[in-house]
N, C-alpha and C positions, 0 to 999 in steps of 0.2 A: 070456386069450381071444384067439383068432385073428380078425382082422377083414379083410374084403375091401371095398375101395373100387372102385366102378365108374366109369370115366372116365379122361380123359387130359390135362386142362387145368390151368390155374393154380388153379382152385377145388379140384380133387382133390389137387394138391400141397399146398395150404394145409391141407386137411383132414388129409392124411397127416402133415404137420409137427406139427400140434396133437395128433393122436391118439397119435403116437409119444411124446409127453410124459406120457401117462397110465400110472400104475402097473398099470392093469388090462390093458394090451396085452401079448400074447406075440409072435405073428408078425403082420406087416402085409403084405397083398398088394394090389396095384393092377392092375386090368385095364382097358385095356392100359397105362396109366401113361405116363411120359415120362422124359427123362434125369434130371430132378430127383427124381422119386419113386423112381428106382432107387437113390438114395443113402441112403434111409431105410426102404425096404421092398423087396419082391420084385415086379417087374413080371411079368405074365403076358400074353402076346400073344393076347388074346381080344377080339372085338368086343363092344361094349356091349349089343347086342341078340342075341347068340348065346346064348340062354338054355340050350340043352342043354349047351354047353361050360362055361357058368358053373355049372350044376348039378354037373357032374363035378368042377370045381375045388373047389367048396364041400364036397363029400363027401370028396374025396381029401385036402384040406388041413385038414379038421376045422374049418371056418369057423364061428364062433359068432355073427357079426353081419355084415350086408351094408349098406353105405352107398352109396346111388345118387346120383351127382353130377349127371349131365345129365338133361334132360327126356324125351328120346326113349324110353329103356327104360321109364320110368314110364308114359308115355302108351301104349306098346305092351304094358304089363301084366306087367312083371317081378314085381311083388309078387303079383299074381294067380297067376302061374306057380308061385311058391313055395308059396302057400296050397293049391294044387291037388295038390301032390306030397306023398305020404305021408312021404318022407324029409326034405323041406325045410320042411314047414309050421310047425314049431316054431322055425325059425331066424329071428330078427327081421330085417326089412328096414326100414331107415330111408328112407321115401319112400312116398307114398300108392299104393293100388291104382288100377286104371285109372279107375274111376268118379270118384274124387277128383282124379285127374290131369287130368280133362277141364276143370278150372278153367284150366289152361294149354293143353290140347290143343284146345279150342274156344272162340274168343272169344264166339260166340253163347251157348254154355252158361254161360260166366262172366257175361255181361251178364244173362241170365235169372235166374241165381242172385242177383246183386246187387239187381236190381229186386224179386225175390220176398222178399228179406230186408231191404229198406229200407236198403241200403248205398249211400252217395252216389257217383254216377258220372255220366258224360256221357249225354245223350239219344242214342238210337241207333235204327237200323233194320237188320235183317238181310235181305239181298237174295240171291235165287238167279235163275236164268234164268226161273223160273216167275212171279216177281213184280217183274221188273226195272223196269217202268214205275212201279210204286209206289215203288220204291227211288229212282228218279230224281226223283220228285215230292218225296220226303223230302229229298233232297239239295238241291233248289232252295229248300226252306224254311229252309235253314241259311245262316248268314253265313260268308264266307270267313275263314280257309282251311278246306279240307275234309279230313276224316280218313277214310281208307279202310283197312280191315284185313282181310287174309286170315283166314278163320275158323280154319284149321288151322295146324299148325307149318310155318314157312317159314324156318327157320334164322336168325331175327332180321331177315329182309329183307321181311316181308310187310306192312309199314305204309307207306302213302303219305300225305304231307301236301301238298296241292295248293292253289295260290292261285286259279286260274281255274276258273270253273264249267264251261265247255265241256270243258276238259282233264279235270276230275274226272268228268264224265259219261262221257267216252270211256274213262277209266281203269277205271271200274266195269265197263264192258262187256269191256274187255281182261282184267281180272282173272277175270271169269266165264268167259271163253274160254280160260283156262289160263295166264295170266301167271305164276302161282305154282304151277302144276300143280293137283293135287287140293285143295291147301290153300286155294285161292280159289274153289272150287265154290260156297261161300257167302262173301259179302262183308259185313262189318259197317261200316255208314256211321255215323260218330260226329260229334256236335257237338264243335267245337274248344274246349278250355279253355285259358285263358291264365294262366300262373302259373309257379312254380318247382317242379321235381320232386325227389323223394327216394325212397329204397328203404327200406322197413321190413320187418324179418324177424321171424318168430316160429317157434318149434318147438312142436309140440303132440302130445299122446298121444291126441287125439280128444275129450278132456274139458277138460283144463287146458292152459295154454300158458305159455311164457316168451318175453319180448320180447328180442331180440338188439340189438346196437348198430345205430343208424341210419346209413345211408351215402348218398352221392350219386355216381352214375357219369356218365361223359361218353361219349356214344355216337358223336358225329360225329368224322370224321377230322381236320377242320381247326380251326385256332385260332378262338376265339369261337363254337364250336359251328356250324361251317359244313361244307359238303361232305357226302359220303356217310355213311350210318349204318354203324357197325362193330359188332363184338361188345362193344366197350367199350374206351376208351383210358385209363382210369384211374378211381380212386375216392377219396373222402375220407370219413372218419368221425371225429367226429360231424358233424352238419349244423347250423349255427348257428340257422337258423330253426325247426328241429324242437325247440323248447324244451318245457319241462314242460307249458305250457298247450296247445300244439299236439298233443303226444303224448297228452295226456288225451283230446282229441277223437278222435284216431286209435284209441285203445284202445276208447273207448265206442261210437264210431260205425262202426268198421271191423273191428277185430280180434275183439271179443266177438261181434258179429252174424255174423261169418264162421264162427267156431268153433261157435256155437249153430246156425247155419244148416246146417252139415254134419250135426250131430246130428239136427236136425229132418227133414232129407232122407234120413236113414238111411244116410249115407255115412261109413264108418269111415275115419279119416284119421290116419296116424301119420307125421310127418315135418315138413319145413319148409314154411312158407307165406311167399311173397315178395309184399308189397303194393307195387306200383308206384303211388306217390301223386303227386298234384300239389296244391300249396297255392295256392288261389285266394282271395285276400284273407284269408289265414290260416285258411281252411276246407279240410279234406282231402277230396279226391275220388279214387276208385280209377280209375286208367288201365287197369291189368291185374293179373292174378294170375300168379305163377309158382309151380310146385309143388316148387321146389328153391331152393337158395341161388343168388344172382347171381354172375356172373363179369364184371368183376373186383372186385365189392364184397367177396366173401368174403376176398380177399387183404388187404383193409384191416380188415374187421370181425374176422377171426380173431385179429389182433394185440391186440385189446382185450378178448377173452374170457379171463379169468384162471382160470375154473373148469375142472374136468376134463370135456372134451367127451364122453368115453366114459360118464361117470356120467350126463350128460344123456340120451344115447342109451338107456341102460338104463332111465331113467325113462320114455322114450317107449315102449320095448318092453314094459315091465311095467305100463304104465298108471298109474304113480305119480309122474308128473312134478311134481305139486304138492309132493312131499316133497323135491325136489332144489333145489339152490341154484345161481344163476348170479351170478357176480361180474364186474363190468365195470370195466376200467381207465379212469379219467377222461382219460387222455392221448389225443392225437389221432393218427390214422394216415392215411397217404397212400400210394396206389399209383400208379405211373407205368408204363404198358404200353409196352414196346418192340415195334415191329411191323416186318415186312418191307416194304421199298419196293414200292409198287404196291398194297398192301393198302388197302381191301377188294376191290380188283379183282384182276387177275392179279399174282402175285408168285412169286418163286423160292424153292425149298426147297434145303437141303443146304449152306448157307453156314456156314463155321466160326465159332463164337462164342469170343471170347478175352477175357481180362482180367477175368473174373468174380472171380478170386482177388484182384484188386486193389481190390475194393470193401470198404467197412467201414461197419458200423452199420445196414445194411439187410438184410432177408430177400429172397432172390431166389427167387420162385416161378416155376417153369418152366411155360410154357403150351403152346408149340409147339416142342419140342426132342426130339432123339433122340441116342443114343450111336452114334458111328461110329468103331470102333476106340478109340483113346485120346482122341478129340476129341468135342466136343459140337457138333451142327450144328442149324440151323433146320429145323423140320418143320411150320410153319404160318404163318398170317398174323400172329397174335399170338404173340410169341416168349417174352418174359420179363416178369413183373410185379415191379417193384422196389418193395418195401413197407417203410415206415419209420414209427417213432413219434416224436412230439415233444411238447413242452409245449403247442404250438398248431399250427394248420394250417400256418402258414408254415414253422415249424421242421421239421415232418415232410416237407413238400414239398421244402424245400431239400435235405434229406439224400437223398431219393429222386432228385431231379434230379442231384445230384452223382454218385451211383453210376450213374444211367442214362447219364450222359455218359462214364463210365469204360469201360463194357462196349462191346465192338466186334464188329460183323459187317457185311458188305456191305449198303449201302443201308438201314441202321438208321434208324428214324424214331420220334419220340415227340412228343406235344403238350407244348408248354412253357407252356401257360396254364391248367393245371388249377386249379380254385378261383377263377377270375377272377370268377365270379358270386357267390361266397360271401364272398371277402375284401373286396369293395367294399361289402358290406352290414354 
């Protein structure tokens, strides 16, 4: 079977690396891909939301399955586009149609869904310019800090956590006035929950599901989770506090009600569900849904999936996921993200990356790279995800850090304290 992966980041390189191991794969295409994916498949320079060009590629290359990596094409309806086309409708797309993708595309939609189906989450109020005073009143009823979320997609930058009430009130008005463009035309004000976070992933055919390895990612640029939010500076799997007792609660209170809720609401859903959770006194609450795998969590999680990923995808497509098997490696995995200096603010592209060939024992998943002649150069803020396995978190981290230090490019930066909150526990 020929498979197309849509996307260009570390998540997509990790998927390509794993899919390439399947005996079911013939040709592998990645659109648009990066320098790493070009070594294991064929990159095609097409934008992730250029649906007509994707259609032509799928038909010309006899693609038998499409895996959608990022959220934007899902929210914009790539699955619906396939279903509406006579020549594409029978080609499986791994990723939900637009209605299901609203779990990530609209924070308000997701909160309403959780409340309707009894899924534990923080108290909230959705505010627009039409009910701003009611929103401010709700804000004043909360204790600091105050959580403000742009309703729509904002490239991971639409969440503010503010200590002062006055600043929070002004920020609500600024968001409604276009701080995050159309994404903050509605603002979700949330109660702040104090605890430790983790990422739980499931894949579903709409009826049944398989739970993938749990991970924890690190969003802040600075040591000790300080500074600006990024797309993710690294990830660790498994998560020590997400033990059997905690995961039993997650499955019973979060995963099963979500899958059943989608069925009850008449939403057909085939693909991944990301549950962004927080453990509050060992009780799971949902912070957010994503409708795809996380990045950089995928680069750690994928190392622990021993099963054939294409076989699982076929189970999703054919609606018989319950008949498929997922085998998880008990080893630990750790991903350290190398980023360009200045990220997540302004940063330079085009710096030559060297000494990747001098690394050993880790998998280097390219995130923001491209080929330039015979060289590989930086092409994004997050550049390379160095991923390793070990008998425990420390061993996996030490190997990733050793290789992260080996790779060279101008103004390279990485966090050196990943796992600080897990190891001390």
